[in-house]
N, C-alpha and C positions, 0 to 999 in steps of 0.2 A: 437479457439480465435486468435491464431497467424495468421492463414490464413485470418481471417476476418480483422485483423489489416493491413495485407499486401494489401488486396483489398481496404480498406479504404484509404491507402496511395496513391493508384493509383487514386481513385475517387476524392480525395481532391487536387490533383496536380493543381497548379495554383491559389488555393484559398488563400485569405489573411491570414497572420499568426494569426490575431485576431479571424477570423471566425474559423480557424482550431483549435485554442486553445479552443474556446467555444464548438465546436462540440465534440472534444476529451474529454472534461470535462464531458459533458452530457453522452456520451457513457460509460466512465469509471464508472460513478455512477451506471449505469445499470449493468455493469459487477461485481462491488463490491457487488451488492445486491444478487448475486447468490452464495450460500454457497460454492460450489465446485470450483469456479473460483478464482485463485490467482491473486495478483495485479501486478506481474512481467510483463505480456504482456502489461499492460497499461503503465508501466514505460518505457519499451523499445519503445513502440509506441510514447510516448512523445518525446523521443530523435530522432527517425527516422522521424516522420511526421512533428513535429514542426521544427526539424532541416532542413528538405527539404523546408518547407515553409519560414523559415528565410533566407535560401540560395537564394530562388527565389526573396525574398524581398530586397536582398542586405545587409542583416544584417551580422555583424561580427559573426564568429562561437562561440566565447566565450560568447558574449551577448545573442545569440540565446539559447545556452545551459543553461545559468542562468535562462532565462525565461522558458525554458522547465522544468527545475528542480522545479521552483516555481509552475508551473501548476501541475506537478506530485504530489508534496507535498500537494497542495490544494485538489487534487483529493482524496488522502489518508485521509486527516484530515476531509474533508466533508463527505466522505463515512463512516468513523467511527462515526461521529455525526448522520448521517441518521440512521445507524444501531442501535445506542443507542436510539435515540428519537422515531424513527418510528417502527422498528422491535422489539426493546426491551421494551420501555415504553408503546406503543400503541397496539402492537400485541403480546406481550410476553406470553399471556395466551392461544394463539391459539395452537392447537395440532401440526400443522406442524412446527411451530417455536420452540416449546419445543422439538420436535423430532430432529430437526436440531442442537439444542444446546446440546443434550444428557444430559439432566438435572440430570439424575440419575447415571452418570458415575463418577468414582473417580476423573478423570482429571478435569471435569467441577466443581465438588464440591471443589477441591483444588483452581481452578481459582477464584471461588466465594469467598473463604476465603481471598485470596490475594487482590482482588478488594475491599473488604470491609474495608481494612486498611485505616485509615485516612490519608489524604494528598497524596503526591507523593513519595511513598517508592521505594527502589531499586527493590524489587521483583515485584512491580506493573509496573514499567517501563519495566522490563524484559518481563513480560507477555504481556503488551500492544504493545511492539515493536516486540517481537519474536513469540507471540502466534497468531494463526489464527483468523481472524476477527470474524468468527463464530467458537466458541461461545464467544470469548472475548468481542468484542465491544457490541454485542447484550446483553450479560449478564450485562454490566454496566447499560443498560436501564432497564432490568428486576429488577435489584436491586435498581433502582432509585438513582444511584450515580451521584453526581454533574458532569456536563460535563467538567468544566474547568480543574480539575486535570487530567481527562482522556485525554483531548486534549494536555495538557502539557507533560504528560507521553508518549504520542505517538510521540512527536517532534523528538526524537533521531533517528527515522527511516529515517530521512533525509539523513544520511550517506550512507546506502545501496541504497536508492532511487537515490541519486545523481550519484553514480557509475553506476547504471543500465541505467539511462538516458544518461549519457555520452557515455556509451558503444554503445547504440543505435544511438546516434548522430554521433559517429565516423564512422558508417557504411555509412553515407551520403557523406563522404569525399573520394577523390580518392587517390590511392597510396598504396603500400604495407605497409608503415609505419602505416597508419591509420587502416589497417586490423589487424596488430599485436597489435596496441594500443587498439583496440576494444576488441580483445581476452583477453588481460591483464585485462581490466576493467571488462569484464564479469566474469573472474576468481575471481577478488577482490570482486565484488558485490555478487557473489555466496557464497564466504567465509563469507562476512558480514551478509547476510541473514541466512546462515547456523549457524553462530556463535550466532546470536540473537535467533534463535530457540533453540540452545543448552542451552543458559542462561535461556530461558523461561522454558525449560524442567527441569533444575536444580532447579529453583524456585518452580516449581510444586512438584517435588520429595521431596524437603526439607520441604515443607508445609505438604505433606502427612505424612512424617516421624514424624513431630511434633504434629500430631493430637493424 
């Protein structure tokens, strides 16, 4: 995935930032549809590819990064909605989907209990933000959960996404300071993503203990 994104950056050189954003959005949706592919490469690519396009268009770095973060967040939110409505609601009974979900595992059963809670609970936010899209987002569709609370519960993922996008964007800048700044942002984003996973794990464990 990383090599593909690097190749894409070369191919899209000189393309308008609007076209780049649209192409990246479409490709990201395809990547998010693959159960084993994480979202991090798409976030980094948003920073690098949109960052380079903004630089070519004469955009300020800060403005470019704000737009790149918006695109990355939209990629995540829309991917979760597609996973819920298409893979979960419409295809949830197919064997390959249920196999990817691991419907009979203890973890998936715990996630199911958390997602069935009404409204936007703390544990639901932990799971929606820190849990893998497969099974989390797809399960919301299988369970016929309303999309709005799921979308709201996913919003806090903006924090690690923003750090990852900024880390990628910093790579488009010249100078040792930017290299060090990018490394710091990657460390912080890794800590943020890792922390969200830990909170999701705690929520799942607490739910299993309470059964």
